C-alpha positions in Angstrom: 11.6 2.1 -1.7 9.0 1.0 0.9 10.2 -1.9 2.9 7.7 -4.1 4.5 8.9 -5.4 7.8 7.7 -6.9 11.0 8.5 -4.3 13.6 7.0 -6.2 16.4 8.7 -9.1 18.0 6.7 -12.3 18.5 6.9 -12.1 22.3 6.9 -15.2 24.5 7.4 -15.5 28.2 11.1 -16.0 27.5 11.6 -12.7 25.6 13.3 -10.3 28.0 12.9 -6.6 28.0 16.5 -6.3 26.9 15.9 -8.5 23.8 12.9 -6.4 22.9 14.9 -3.1 23.3 17.7 -4.3 20.9 15.1 -5.6 18.5 13.5 -2.1 18.6 16.9 -0.6 17.8 17.0 -2.8 14.6 13.5 -2.0 13.7 14.2 1.7 14.0 17.3 1.3 11.7 15.1 -0.4 9.1 12.4 2.3 9.5 15.0 5.0 9.0 16.4 3.2 5.9 13.0 3.1 4.5 12.3 6.9 4.7 10.9 8.3 1.4 10.8 12.0 2.1 13.1 14.8 1.2 13.8 16.4 4.6 17.7 16.7 4.8 18.1 15.5 8.4 15.9 12.5 7.8 17.7 11.7 4.5 21.1 11.8 6.3 19.7 9.4 8.9 18.5 7.2 6.0 22.0 7.1 4.5 23.6 6.3 7.9 21.0 3.5 8.6 21.4 1.8 5.2 25.3 2.0 5.5 25.0 0.5 9.0 22.6 -2.3 8.0 24.7 -3.2 4.9 28.3 -3.0 6.2 28.1 -5.7 8.9 30.1 -3.6 11.4 31.0 -4.9 14.9 28.3 -2.8 16.6 25.7 -4.1 14.0 26.6 -7.7 14.9 26.5 -6.9 18.7 23.0 -5.3 18.3 21.8 -8.4 16.4 23.3 -10.7 19.1 21.7 -8.7 21.9 18.3 -8.9 19.9 18.8 -12.7 19.8 19.1 -12.6 16.0 21.8 -13.8 13.6 23.5 -10.8 12.0 23.9 -12.6 8.7 20.3 -13.3 8.6 19.2 -9.7 9.3 21.7 -8.4 6.8 20.6 -10.9 4.0 16.9 -10.0 4.6 17.6 -6.4 4.5 19.7 -6.7 1.3 16.9 -8.6 -0.3 14.2 -6.1 0.7 16.4 -3.2 -0.2 17.3 -4.4 -3.7 13.7 -5.5 -4.6 12.1 -2.2 -3.6 
């Protein structure tokens, strides 16, 4: 499962450092969820990232809000990418 994703934020003058930070948190979770190797510690991180991205927890929703993204949109896009790869 190799997810293709945009890991860089289209930056404008209005994009704050805080928004870029939280966007990077989401990008890292998606990167972790995309891991294809067999190293146990990374596989454990992969499982945690997939669960976090799919379960729509309060902290996931907060991170999306801080990244200036709709959590339902992020979850839906991840679910589509995850099920098609």
